[in-house]
N, CA, C and O atoms as CSV, one atom per row, in Angstrom:
chain,resi,resn,atom,element,x,y,z
A,1,MET,N,N,0.837,-1.166,0.039
A,1,MET,CA,C,0.001,-0.010,-0.026
A,1,MET,C,C,0.873,1.228,-0.008
A,1,MET,O,O,1.926,1.210,0.630
A,2,ALA,N,N,0.504,2.250,-0.644
A,2,ALA,CA,C,1.237,3.554,-0.805
A,2,ALA,C,C,1.230,4.238,0.599
A,2,ALA,O,O,0.290,4.128,1.387
A,3,ARG,N,N,2.340,4.936,0.831
A,3,ARG,CA,C,2.374,5.698,2.032
A,3,ARG,C,C,1.749,7.035,1.910
A,3,ARG,O,O,1.596,7.525,0.791
A,4,ALA,N,N,1.364,7.681,3.015
A,4,ALA,CA,C,0.673,9.021,2.963
A,4,ALA,C,C,1.722,10.163,2.593
A,4,ALA,O,O,1.360,11.234,2.105
A,5,ASP,N,N,2.990,9.861,2.854
A,5,ASP,CA,C,4.005,10.933,2.685
A,5,ASP,C,C,4.674,10.816,1.331
A,5,ASP,O,O,5.803,11.278,1.165
A,6,VAL,N,N,4.013,10.214,0.363
A,6,VAL,CA,C,4.565,10.069,-0.911
A,6,VAL,C,C,4.909,11.361,-1.701
A,6,VAL,O,O,5.873,11.403,-2.466
A,7,LEU,N,N,4.094,12.396,-1.488
A,7,LEU,CA,C,4.325,13.646,-2.153
A,7,LEU,C,C,5.334,14.530,-1.483
A,7,LEU,O,O,5.958,15.342,-2.166
A,8,ASN,N,N,5.542,14.423,-0.152
A,8,ASN,CA,C,6.563,15.075,0.607
A,8,ASN,C,C,7.088,14.167,1.697
A,8,ASN,O,O,6.577,14.177,2.817
A,9,PRO,N,N,8.121,13.366,1.374
A,9,PRO,CA,C,8.664,12.414,2.320
A,9,PRO,C,C,9.380,12.977,3.487
A,9,PRO,O,O,9.714,12.243,4.417
A,10,ASN,N,N,9.634,14.267,3.481
A,10,ASN,CA,C,10.421,14.907,4.528
A,10,ASN,C,C,9.554,15.258,5.671
A,10,ASN,O,O,8.514,15.888,5.479
A,11,PRO,N,N,9.955,14.854,6.945
A,11,PRO,CA,C,9.144,15.213,8.060
A,11,PRO,C,C,9.041,16.718,8.346
A,11,PRO,O,O,10.042,17.433,8.394
A,12,PRO,N,N,7.831,17.156,8.528
A,12,PRO,CA,C,7.703,18.631,8.761
A,12,PRO,C,C,8.174,19.121,10.119
A,12,PRO,O,O,8.341,20.329,10.282
A,13,GLU,N,N,8.397,18.262,11.101
A,13,GLU,CA,C,8.882,18.698,12.413
A,13,GLU,C,C,10.271,19.355,12.391
A,13,GLU,O,O,10.680,19.951,13.387
A,14,PHE,N,N,10.978,19.258,11.305
A,14,PHE,CA,C,12.317,19.826,11.176
A,14,PHE,C,C,12.307,21.169,10.437
A,14,PHE,O,O,13.341,21.815,10.266
A,15,GLY,N,N,11.158,21.549,10.025
A,15,GLY,CA,C,11.012,22.816,9.201
A,15,GLY,C,C,11.503,24.052,9.884
A,15,GLY,O,O,12.212,24.830,9.246
A,16,ARG,N,N,11.190,24.296,11.116
A,16,ARG,CA,C,11.661,25.447,11.841
A,16,ARG,C,C,13.203,25.478,11.860
A,16,ARG,O,O,13.807,26.529,11.647
A,17,PHE,N,N,13.788,24.394,12.099
A,17,PHE,CA,C,15.256,24.278,12.173
A,17,PHE,C,C,15.879,24.499,10.796
A,17,PHE,O,O,16.801,25.300,10.642
A,18,LEU,N,N,15.364,23.775,9.795
A,18,LEU,CA,C,16.034,23.747,8.524
A,18,LEU,C,C,15.867,25.042,7.826
A,18,LEU,O,O,16.779,25.415,7.089
A,19,TYR,N,N,14.786,25.784,7.976
A,19,TYR,CA,C,14.592,27.075,7.322
A,19,TYR,C,C,14.995,28.311,8.134
A,19,TYR,O,O,14.791,29.445,7.702
A,20,ALA,N,N,15.558,28.075,9.292
A,20,ALA,CA,C,16.113,29.161,10.154
A,20,ALA,C,C,17.393,29.664,9.549
A,20,ALA,O,O,18.175,28.852,9.056
A,21,SER,N,N,17.660,30.960,9.553
A,21,SER,CA,C,18.817,31.601,8.965
A,21,SER,C,C,20.011,31.393,9.878
A,21,SER,O,O,19.856,31.445,11.098
A,22,VAL,N,N,21.218,31.156,9.322
A,22,VAL,CA,C,22.399,31.123,10.133
A,22,VAL,C,C,23.172,32.446,9.959
A,22,VAL,O,O,24.205,32.648,10.597
A,23,GLY,N,N,22.672,33.336,9.100
A,23,GLY,CA,C,23.196,34.597,8.875
A,23,GLY,C,C,23.298,34.909,7.398
A,23,GLY,O,O,22.787,34.153,6.572
A,24,GLY,N,N,23.972,36.048,7.036
A,24,GLY,CA,C,23.915,36.416,5.706
A,24,GLY,C,C,25.289,36.007,5.046
A,24,GLY,O,O,26.324,35.957,5.711
A,25,ASP,N,N,25.240,35.731,3.754
A,25,ASP,CA,C,26.481,35.404,3.017
A,25,ASP,C,C,27.164,36.645,2.623
A,25,ASP,O,O,26.783,37.739,3.039
A,26,ARG,N,N,28.192,36.496,1.808
A,26,ARG,CA,C,28.941,37.701,1.400
A,26,ARG,C,C,28.256,38.646,0.502
A,26,ARG,O,O,28.716,39.768,0.292
A,27,ARG,N,N,27.077,38.180,-0.076
A,27,ARG,CA,C,26.224,38.988,-0.903
A,27,ARG,C,C,25.013,39.573,-0.110
A,27,ARG,O,O,24.085,40.173,-0.654
A,28,CYS,N,N,25.118,39.326,1.292
A,28,CYS,CA,C,24.046,39.767,2.122
A,28,CYS,C,C,22.690,38.997,1.937
A,28,CYS,O,O,21.616,39.497,2.270
A,29,CYS,N,N,22.800,37.844,1.426
A,29,CYS,CA,C,21.516,37.009,1.276
A,29,CYS,C,C,21.457,36.083,2.537
A,29,CYS,O,O,22.468,35.522,2.958
A,30,ALA,N,N,20.284,35.954,3.095
A,30,ALA,CA,C,20.126,35.051,4.272
A,30,ALA,C,C,20.378,33.645,3.861
A,30,ALA,O,O,19.964,33.240,2.775
A,31,VAL,N,N,21.020,32.903,4.656
A,31,VAL,CA,C,21.416,31.505,4.339
A,31,VAL,C,C,20.737,30.632,5.369
A,31,VAL,O,O,21.066,30.727,6.552
A,32,PRO,N,N,19.785,29.766,4.963
A,32,PRO,CA,C,19.149,28.868,5.879
A,32,PRO,C,C,19.995,27.665,6.192
A,32,PRO,O,O,20.924,27.327,5.459
A,33,VAL,N,N,19.662,27.021,7.291
A,33,VAL,CA,C,20.435,25.751,7.696
A,33,VAL,C,C,20.407,24.762,6.562
A,33,VAL,O,O,21.406,24.090,6.307
A,34,LEU,N,N,19.286,24.652,5.872
A,34,LEU,CA,C,19.093,23.696,4.802
A,34,LEU,C,C,20.188,23.896,3.755
A,34,LEU,O,O,20.790,22.946,3.254
A,35,SER,N,N,20.422,25.192,3.443
A,35,SER,CA,C,21.458,25.448,2.457
A,35,SER,C,C,22.866,25.152,2.962
A,35,SER,O,O,23.734,24.660,2.241
A,36,VAL,N,N,23.039,25.468,4.200
A,36,VAL,CA,C,24.424,25.152,4.777
A,36,VAL,C,C,24.708,23.631,4.712
A,36,VAL,O,O,25.791,23.213,4.304
A,37,LEU,N,N,23.730,22.830,5.116
A,37,LEU,CA,C,23.918,21.431,5.120
A,37,LEU,C,C,24.110,20.869,3.695
A,37,LEU,O,O,24.936,19.987,3.462
A,38,ALA,N,N,23.311,21.417,2.747
A,38,ALA,CA,C,23.479,21.058,1.353
A,38,ALA,C,C,24.829,21.484,0.847
A,38,ALA,O,O,25.392,20.753,0.033
A,39,ARG,N,N,25.385,22.557,1.236
A,39,ARG,CA,C,26.635,22.938,0.758
A,39,ARG,C,C,27.765,22.105,1.300
A,39,ARG,O,O,28.856,22.090,0.730
A,40,LEU,N,N,27.520,21.399,2.412
A,40,LEU,CA,C,28.441,20.567,2.971
A,40,LEU,C,C,28.221,19.032,2.443
A,40,LEU,O,O,28.802,18.081,2.964
A,41,ASP,N,N,27.435,18.922,1.494
A,41,ASP,CA,C,27.090,17.654,0.770
A,41,ASP,C,C,26.367,16.640,1.850
A,41,ASP,O,O,26.609,15.433,1.829
A,42,LEU,N,N,25.545,17.181,2.704
A,42,LEU,CA,C,24.825,16.370,3.622
A,42,LEU,C,C,23.385,16.442,3.255
A,42,LEU,O,O,22.946,17.418,2.648
A,43,ASP,N,N,22.623,15.419,3.614
A,43,ASP,CA,C,21.123,15.470,3.397
A,43,ASP,C,C,20.577,16.172,4.580
A,43,ASP,O,O,20.732,15.699,5.705
A,44,PRO,N,N,19.896,17.364,4.359
A,44,PRO,CA,C,19.402,18.209,5.466
A,44,PRO,C,C,18.452,17.538,6.432
A,44,PRO,O,O,18.516,17.765,7.641
A,45,TRP,N,N,17.575,16.718,5.900
A,45,TRP,CA,C,16.519,16.132,6.756
A,45,TRP,C,C,17.203,14.976,7.584
A,45,TRP,O,O,16.908,14.800,8.766
A,46,THR,N,N,18.113,14.204,6.933
A,46,THR,CA,C,18.814,13.107,7.697
A,46,THR,C,C,19.635,13.721,8.792
A,46,THR,O,O,19.633,13.238,9.924
A,47,GLU,N,N,20.359,14.814,8.459
A,47,GLU,CA,C,21.216,15.487,9.529
A,47,GLU,C,C,20.420,16.040,10.628
A,47,GLU,O,O,20.808,15.955,11.793
A,48,ALA,N,N,19.219,16.655,10.263
A,48,ALA,CA,C,18.390,17.226,11.284
A,48,ALA,C,C,17.853,16.106,12.254
A,48,ALA,O,O,17.724,16.280,13.466
A,49,ALA,N,N,17.561,14.960,11.600
A,49,ALA,CA,C,17.023,13.835,12.452
A,49,ALA,C,C,18.173,13.320,13.265
A,49,ALA,O,O,17.949,12.992,14.431
A,50,ASP,N,N,19.375,13.216,12.772
A,50,ASP,CA,C,20.471,12.801,13.583
A,50,ASP,C,C,20.694,13.731,14.733
A,50,ASP,O,O,20.864,13.255,15.855
A,51,LEU,N,N,20.705,15.059,14.529
A,51,LEU,CA,C,20.912,16.050,15.604
A,51,LEU,C,C,19.775,15.945,16.581
A,51,LEU,O,O,20.031,16.075,17.778
A,52,ALA,N,N,18.530,15.718,16.180
A,52,ALA,CA,C,17.447,15.734,17.029
A,52,ALA,C,C,17.512,14.531,17.969
A,52,ALA,O,O,17.014,14.588,19.094
A,53,ALA,N,N,18.137,13.427,17.498
A,53,ALA,CA,C,18.277,12.166,18.251
A,53,ALA,C,C,19.265,12.362,19.493
A,53,ALA,O,O,19.246,11.622,20.476
A,54,LEU,N,N,20.135,13.449,19.331
A,54,LEU,CA,C,21.153,13.668,20.381
A,54,LEU,C,C,20.513,14.505,21.489
A,54,LEU,O,O,19.439,15.093,21.357
A,55,ASN,N,N,21.289,14.507,22.630
A,55,ASN,CA,C,20.876,15.526,23.633
A,55,ASN,C,C,21.195,16.910,23.159
A,55,ASN,O,O,21.931,17.077,22.187
A,56,ARG,N,N,20.684,17.867,23.791
A,56,ARG,CA,C,20.754,19.282,23.286
A,56,ARG,C,C,22.327,19.651,23.211
A,56,ARG,O,O,22.775,20.215,22.213
A,57,LYS,N,N,23.092,19.331,24.242
A,57,LYS,CA,C,24.452,19.849,24.232
A,57,LYS,C,C,25.301,19.137,23.198
A,57,LYS,O,O,26.158,19.758,22.569
A,58,ALA,N,N,25.079,17.854,23.012
A,58,ALA,CA,C,25.759,17.080,21.947
A,58,ALA,C,C,25.398,17.567,20.538
A,58,ALA,O,O,26.257,17.664,19.661
A,59,ALA,N,N,24.023,17.892,20.326
A,59,ALA,CA,C,23.576,18.326,19.100
A,59,ALA,C,C,24.202,19.713,18.790
A,59,ALA,O,O,24.580,19.998,17.654
A,60,ALA,N,N,24.297,20.552,19.828
A,60,ALA,CA,C,24.881,21.934,19.604
A,60,ALA,C,C,26.307,21.801,19.256
A,60,ALA,O,O,26.767,22.498,18.351
A,61,THR,N,N,27.059,20.946,19.914
A,61,THR,CA,C,28.447,20.750,19.586
A,61,THR,C,C,28.701,20.252,18.132
A,61,THR,O,O,29.518,20.782,17.379
A,62,ARG,N,N,27.897,19.146,17.800
A,62,ARG,CA,C,28.043,18.636,16.452
A,62,ARG,C,C,27.670,19.685,15.466
A,62,ARG,O,O,28.437,19.906,14.529
A,63,PHE,N,N,26.577,20.340,15.591
A,63,PHE,CA,C,26.144,21.359,14.676
A,63,PHE,C,C,27.103,22.471,14.545
A,63,PHE,O,O,27.353,22.934,13.432
A,64,ALA,N,N,27.676,22.941,15.656
A,64,ALA,CA,C,28.677,24.050,15.586
A,64,ALA,C,C,29.873,23.630,14.793
A,64,ALA,O,O,30.421,24.402,14.006
A,65,LEU,N,N,30.306,22.321,15.016
A,65,LEU,CA,C,31.432,21.767,14.145
A,65,LEU,C,C,31.146,21.850,12.648
A,65,LEU,O,O,31.988,22.204,11.822
A,66,LEU,N,N,29.889,21.496,12.362
A,66,LEU,CA,C,29.495,21.505,10.865
A,66,LEU,C,C,29.487,22.955,10.451
A,66,LEU,O,O,29.984,23.254,9.366
A,67,LEU,N,N,28.932,23.933,11.276
A,67,LEU,CA,C,29.014,25.323,10.845
A,67,LEU,C,C,30.353,25.896,10.662
A,67,LEU,O,O,30.560,26.773,9.823
A,68,SER,N,N,31.307,25.402,11.460
A,68,SER,CA,C,32.739,25.839,11.309
A,68,SER,C,C,33.360,25.556,10.058
A,68,SER,O,O,34.380,26.147,9.704
A,69,ARG,N,N,32.750,24.609,9.311
A,69,ARG,CA,C,33.281,24.205,7.962
A,69,ARG,C,C,32.792,25.109,6.839
A,69,ARG,O,O,33.290,25.012,5.718
A,70,VAL,N,N,31.806,26.006,7.117
A,70,VAL,CA,C,31.247,26.861,6.060
A,70,VAL,C,C,32.034,28.099,6.010
A,70,VAL,O,O,32.229,28.778,7.018
A,71,GLY,N,N,32.533,28.430,4.734
A,71,GLY,CA,C,33.462,29.572,4.626
A,71,GLY,C,C,32.874,30.834,4.183
A,71,GLY,O,O,33.479,31.894,4.347
A,72,ASP,N,N,31.629,30.770,3.585
A,72,ASP,CA,C,31.130,31.947,2.990
A,72,ASP,C,C,30.000,32.682,3.701
A,72,ASP,O,O,29.209,33.393,3.082
A,73,VAL,N,N,29.948,32.492,5.021
A,73,VAL,CA,C,28.935,33.197,5.887
A,73,VAL,C,C,29.684,33.835,6.973
A,73,VAL,O,O,30.064,33.166,7.934
A,74,PRO,N,N,29.926,35.127,6.873
A,74,PRO,CA,C,30.776,35.841,7.913
A,74,PRO,C,C,30.267,35.733,9.320
A,74,PRO,O,O,31.080,35.780,10.243
A,75,THR,N,N,28.999,35.594,9.553
A,75,THR,CA,C,28.436,35.471,10.868
A,75,THR,C,C,28.972,34.218,11.518
A,75,THR,O,O,29.211,34.182,12.725
A,76,LEU,N,N,29.165,33.166,10.691
A,76,LEU,CA,C,29.711,31.890,11.287
A,76,LEU,C,C,31.168,31.958,11.601
A,76,LEU,O,O,31.644,31.251,12.490
A,77,ASP,N,N,31.895,32.793,10.895
A,77,ASP,CA,C,33.374,33.031,11.185
A,77,ASP,C,C,33.453,33.624,12.623
A,77,ASP,O,O,34.356,33.279,13.386
A,78,GLN,N,N,32.527,34.491,12.970
A,78,GLN,CA,C,32.587,35.162,14.279
A,78,GLN,C,C,32.290,34.289,15.464
A,78,GLN,O,O,33.039,34.274,16.441
A,79,ASP,N,N,31.158,33.533,15.379
A,79,ASP,CA,C,30.845,32.654,16.525
A,79,ASP,C,C,29.881,31.562,16.082
A,79,ASP,O,O,28.666,31.642,16.264
A,80,HIS,N,N,30.484,30.547,15.495
A,80,HIS,CA,C,29.661,29.452,15.029
A,80,HIS,C,C,29.049,28.618,16.134
A,80,HIS,O,O,27.991,28.013,15.957
A,81,GLY,N,N,29.743,28.587,17.321
A,81,GLY,CA,C,29.248,27.873,18.554
A,81,GLY,C,C,27.878,28.476,19.082
A,81,GLY,O,O,26.930,27.762,19.408
A,82,ALA,N,N,27.870,29.773,19.131
A,82,ALA,CA,C,26.608,30.438,19.563
A,82,ALA,C,C,25.479,30.155,18.598
A,82,ALA,O,O,24.360,29.880,19.031
A,83,VAL,N,N,25.732,30.213,17.330
A,83,VAL,CA,C,24.710,30.055,16.315
A,83,VAL,C,C,24.283,28.614,16.418
A,83,VAL,O,O,23.088,28.327,16.356
A,84,GLY,N,N,25.241,27.672,16.579
A,84,GLY,CA,C,24.835,26.241,16.694
A,84,GLY,C,C,23.964,26.002,17.860
A,84,GLY,O,O,22.953,25.313,17.720
A,85,ARG,N,N,24.300,26.558,19.092
A,85,ARG,CA,C,23.560,26.381,20.325
A,85,ARG,C,C,22.094,26.906,20.067
A,85,ARG,O,O,21.090,26.250,20.344
A,86,GLU,N,N,22.086,28.151,19.510
A,86,GLU,CA,C,20.723,28.769,19.315
A,86,GLU,C,C,19.875,28.023,18.440
A,86,GLU,O,O,18.700,27.818,18.744
A,87,LEU,N,N,20.421,27.566,17.288
A,87,LEU,CA,C,19.489,26.864,16.289
A,87,LEU,C,C,19.175,25.452,16.629
A,87,LEU,O,O,18.130,24.938,16.231
A,88,THR,N,N,20.064,24.790,17.371
A,88,THR,CA,C,19.653,23.356,17.778
A,88,THR,C,C,18.493,23.432,18.794
A,88,THR,O,O,17.807,22.431,19.000
A,89,GLY,N,N,18.260,24.601,19.434
A,89,GLY,CA,C,17.094,24.697,20.248
A,89,GLY,C,C,15.720,24.632,19.493
A,89,GLY,O,O,14.654,24.475,20.089
A,90,LEU,N,N,15.826,24.759,18.202
A,90,LEU,CA,C,14.603,24.649,17.403
A,90,LEU,C,C,14.222,23.205,17.022
A,90,LEU,O,O,13.107,22.920,16.585
A,91,LEU,N,N,15.199,22.320,17.209
A,91,LEU,CA,C,14.912,20.918,16.900
A,91,LEU,C,C,13.956,20.242,17.877
A,91,LEU,O,O,13.966,20.515,19.077
A,92,CYS,N,N,13.128,19.349,17.326
A,92,CYS,CA,C,12.347,18.564,18.232
A,92,CYS,C,C,13.175,17.447,18.741
A,92,CYS,O,O,13.745,16.691,17.954
A,93,GLU,N,N,13.265,17.314,20.008
A,93,GLU,CA,C,14.069,16.222,20.587
A,93,GLU,C,C,13.317,14.897,20.377
A,93,GLU,O,O,12.099,14.807,20.533
A,94,GLY,N,N,14.101,13.887,20.018
A,94,GLY,CA,C,13.517,12.523,19.812
A,94,GLY,C,C,12.701,12.332,18.556
A,94,GLY,O,O,11.901,11.402,18.455
A,95,ALA,N,N,12.913,13.240,17.573
A,95,ALA,CA,C,12.092,13.083,16.293
A,95,ALA,C,C,12.555,11.904,15.547
A,95,ALA,O,O,13.696,11.471,15.707
A,96,SER,N,N,11.703,11.360,14.728
A,96,SER,CA,C,12.047,10.160,13.938
A,96,SER,C,C,12.848,10.530,12.697
A,96,SER,O,O,12.656,11.635,12.189
A,97,PRO,N,N,13.746,9.672,12.168
A,97,PRO,CA,C,14.414,9.873,11.024
A,97,PRO,C,C,13.481,9.922,9.833
A,97,PRO,O,O,12.387,9.364,9.915
A,98,PRO,N,N,13.855,10.567,8.712
A,98,PRO,CA,C,13.134,10.659,7.520
A,98,PRO,C,C,12.805,9.231,7.000
A,98,PRO,O,O,13.616,8.308,7.070
A,99,GLY,N,N,11.509,9.108,6.453
A,99,GLY,CA,C,11.174,7.830,5.946
A,99,GLY,C,C,10.598,6.913,6.951
A,99,GLY,O,O,10.070,5.866,6.577
A,100,ASN,N,N,10.663,7.238,8.215
A,100,ASN,CA,C,10.082,6.369,9.269
A,100,ASN,C,C,8.639,6.606,9.340
A,100,ASN,O,O,8.212,7.755,9.455
A,101,PRO,N,N,7.797,5.512,9.272
A,101,PRO,CA,C,6.406,5.735,9.303
A,101,PRO,C,C,5.938,6.384,10.596
A,101,PRO,O,O,4.880,7.014,10.605
A,102,ASP,N,N,6.671,6.257,11.669
A,102,ASP,CA,C,6.254,6.829,12.960
A,102,ASP,C,C,6.189,8.368,12.909
A,102,ASP,O,O,5.400,8.991,13.620
A,103,SER,N,N,7.058,8.978,12.031
A,103,SER,CA,C,7.111,10.410,11.903
A,103,SER,C,C,5.808,11.015,11.500
A,103,SER,O,O,5.473,12.084,12.011
A,104,ALA,N,N,5.071,10.440,10.656
A,104,ALA,CA,C,3.718,10.903,10.236
A,104,ALA,C,C,2.732,10.654,11.421
A,104,ALA,O,O,1.857,11.482,11.675
A,105,ALA,N,N,2.869,9.591,12.089
A,105,ALA,CA,C,1.938,9.334,13.243
A,105,ALA,C,C,2.184,10.327,14.359
A,105,ALA,O,O,1.231,10.673,15.058
A,106,LYS,N,N,3.321,10.778,14.560
A,106,LYS,CA,C,3.679,11.760,15.656
A,106,LYS,C,C,2.941,13.053,15.457
A,106,LYS,O,O,2.563,13.723,16.417
A,107,ILE,N,N,2.738,13.401,14.205
A,107,ILE,CA,C,2.052,14.706,13.886
A,107,ILE,C,C,0.592,14.543,13.568
A,107,ILE,O,O,-0.051,15.484,13.103
A,108,GLY,N,N,0.043,13.336,13.816
A,108,GLY,CA,C,-1.389,13.121,13.620
A,108,GLY,C,C,-1.797,12.746,12.221
A,108,GLY,O,O,-2.986,12.821,11.911
A,109,LEU,N,N,-0.881,12.344,11.349
A,109,LEU,CA,C,-1.230,11.936,10.028
A,109,LEU,C,C,-1.409,10.417,9.930
A,109,LEU,O,O,-0.658,9.666,10.553
A,110,SER,N,N,-2.340,9.988,9.199
A,110,SER,CA,C,-2.456,8.506,9.001
A,110,SER,C,C,-1.513,8.087,7.976
A,110,SER,O,O,-1.305,8.811,7.003
A,111,THR,N,N,-0.890,6.896,8.135
A,111,THR,CA,C,0.017,6.351,7.240
A,111,THR,C,C,-0.593,5.617,6.003
A,111,THR,O,O,0.084,5.187,5.070
A,112,ARG,N,N,-1.987,5.521,6.110
A,112,ARG,CA,C,-2.703,4.919,4.979
A,112,ARG,C,C,-3.281,5.985,4.121
A,112,ARG,O,O,-3.906,6.926,4.611
A,113,SER,N,N,-3.068,5.842,2.778
A,113,SER,CA,C,-3.426,6.876,1.846
A,113,SER,C,C,-4.676,6.504,1.013
A,113,SER,O,O,-4.907,7.113,-0.031
A,114,GLY,N,N,-5.472,5.536,1.446
A,114,GLY,CA,C,-6.626,5.107,0.670
A,114,GLY,C,C,-7.623,6.288,0.619
A,114,GLY,O,O,-8.142,6.583,-0.457
A,115,ALA,N,N,-7.903,6.963,1.735
A,115,ALA,CA,C,-8.903,8.112,1.698
A,115,ALA,C,C,-8.373,9.180,0.800
A,115,ALA,O,O,-9.161,9.757,0.049
A,116,PHE,N,N,-7.110,9.495,0.810
A,116,PHE,CA,C,-6.524,10.531,-0.064
A,116,PHE,C,C,-6.811,10.200,-1.509
A,116,PHE,O,O,-7.298,11.064,-2.237
A,117,TRP,N,N,-6.515,8.908,-1.991
A,117,TRP,CA,C,-6.702,8.567,-3.307
A,117,TRP,C,C,-8.165,8.435,-3.720
A,117,TRP,O,O,-8.498,8.649,-4.885
A,118,ALA,N,N,-9.041,8.084,-2.778
A,118,ALA,CA,C,-10.417,8.133,-3.046
A,118,ALA,C,C,-11.004,9.520,-3.288
A,118,ALA,O,O,-11.809,9.732,-4.194
A,119,ILE,N,N,-10.564,10.468,-2.434
A,119,ILE,CA,C,-10.995,11.875,-2.568
A,119,ILE,C,C,-10.438,12.362,-3.861
A,119,ILE,O,O,-11.181,13.033,-4.578
A,120,LEU,N,N,-9.215,12.105,-4.248
A,120,LEU,CA,C,-8.569,12.546,-5.467
A,120,LEU,C,C,-9.322,12.044,-6.656
A,120,LEU,O,O,-9.571,12.784,-7.607
A,121,ALA,N,N,-9.700,10.736,-6.605
A,121,ALA,CA,C,-10.376,10.103,-7.761
A,121,ALA,C,C,-11.783,10.767,-7.922
A,121,ALA,O,O,-12.244,11.023,-9.034
A,122,GLY,N,N,-12.420,11.023,-6.788
A,122,GLY,CA,C,-13.740,11.676,-6.807
A,122,GLY,C,C,-13.668,13.128,-7.423
A,122,GLY,O,O,-14.518,13.524,-8.220
A,123,LEU,N,N,-12.624,13.879,-7.015
A,123,LEU,CA,C,-12.497,15.203,-7.572
A,123,LEU,C,C,-12.205,15.176,-9.089
A,123,LEU,O,O,-12.610,16.061,-9.842
A,124,PHE,N,N,-11.471,14.101,-9.503
A,124,PHE,CA,C,-11.179,13.998,-10.927
A,124,PHE,C,C,-12.460,13.675,-11.687
A,124,PHE,O,O,-12.756,14.269,-12.724
A,125,LEU,N,N,-13.172,12.768,-11.173
A,125,LEU,CA,C,-14.500,12.367,-11.875
A,125,LEU,C,C,-15.391,13.617,-11.896
A,125,LEU,O,O,-16.000,13.941,-12.916
A,126,LEU,N,N,-15.452,14.284,-10.799
A,126,LEU,CA,C,-16.342,15.529,-10.771
A,126,LEU,C,C,-15.900,16.517,-11.780
A,126,LEU,O,O,-16.732,17.111,-12.466
A,127,SER,N,N,-14.553,16.732,-11.909
A,127,SER,CA,C,-14.112,17.658,-12.922
A,127,SER,C,C,-14.357,17.308,-14.323
A,127,SER,O,O,-14.627,18.145,-15.185
A,128,GLN,N,N,-14.249,15.964,-14.540
A,128,GLN,CA,C,-14.566,15.416,-15.848
A,128,GLN,C,C,-16.055,15.667,-16.197
A,128,GLN,O,O,-16.394,16.088,-17.303
A,129,MET,N,N,-16.873,15.407,-15.261
A,129,MET,CA,C,-18.359,15.569,-15.508
A,129,MET,C,C,-18.614,17.056,-15.798
A,129,MET,O,O,-19.388,17.363,-16.705
A,130,MET,N,N,-17.999,17.979,-15.069
A,130,MET,CA,C,-18.155,19.359,-15.261
A,130,MET,C,C,-17.698,19.845,-16.642
A,130,MET,O,O,-18.383,20.626,-17.303
A,131,LEU,N,N,-16.510,19.357,-17.061
A,131,LEU,CA,C,-15.937,19.599,-18.316
A,131,LEU,C,C,-16.813,19.069,-19.452
A,131,LEU,O,O,-17.019,19.746,-20.459
A,132,GLY,N,N,-17.332,17.835,-19.272
A,132,GLY,CA,C,-18.146,17.261,-20.246
A,132,GLY,C,C,-19.480,18.012,-20.479
A,132,GLY,O,O,-19.955,18.187,-21.601
A,133,GLY,N,N,-20.030,18.430,-19.359
A,133,GLY,CA,C,-21.235,19.177,-19.376
A,133,GLY,C,C,-21.064,20.553,-20.059
A,133,GLY,O,O,-21.958,20.988,-20.785
A,134,SER,N,N,-19.958,21.221,-19.841
A,134,SER,CA,C,-19.745,22.564,-20.447
A,134,SER,C,C,-19.364,22.412,-21.907
A,134,SER,O,O,-19.598,23.347,-22.673
A,135,MET,N,N,-18.824,21.358,-22.321
A,135,MET,CA,C,-18.525,21.123,-23.716
A,135,MET,C,C,-19.790,20.982,-24.562
A,135,MET,O,O,-19.923,21.516,-25.663
A,136,GLU,N,N,-20.759,20.179,-23.927
A,136,GLU,CA,C,-22.079,19.918,-24.586
A,136,GLU,C,C,-22.849,21.243,-24.762
A,136,GLU,O,O,-23.477,21.491,-25.791
A,137,MET,N,N,-22.773,22.076,-23.716
A,137,MET,CA,C,-23.551,23.292,-23.750
A,137,MET,C,C,-23.012,24.268,-24.803
A,137,MET,O,O,-23.761,25.117,-25.284
A,138,GLY,N,N,-21.696,24.161,-25.178
A,138,GLY,CA,C,-21.045,25.040,-26.128
A,138,GLY,C,C,-21.398,24.708,-27.561
A,138,GLY,O,O,-21.236,25.539,-28.455
A,139,GLU,N,N,-21.875,23.504,-27.782
A,139,GLU,CA,C,-22.095,23.033,-29.096
A,139,GLU,C,C,-23.492,23.401,-29.668
A,139,GLU,O,O,-23.807,23.048,-30.804
């Protein structure tokens, strides 16, 4: 059976963390955590899940170490440790890793998608009936 998260397999509980800004780059553009992790060739959602599985102090230390490897964000050159501590506070502790069916259950979503597909099929049929009716009227 198809999973409910087929359209967006990434768990939403990491959104606040991944879209938070670490500072501005050399062109004064805000750089989110997601971009920083991608620049380091890491999967942002997997890394967020790994950090969330750690205690807060260990997560802050690990994240600060990752931030220290980023060279084009001046804010991080100044104090990557403080940025790491602040942003790891946005993580949900004990969150499930991406692709884990429990992650959908934790936020109240069903892991069965039968209802979704039934509603989608109903909407499709309804739109087809409406289009068919309007074409007959135009002739």
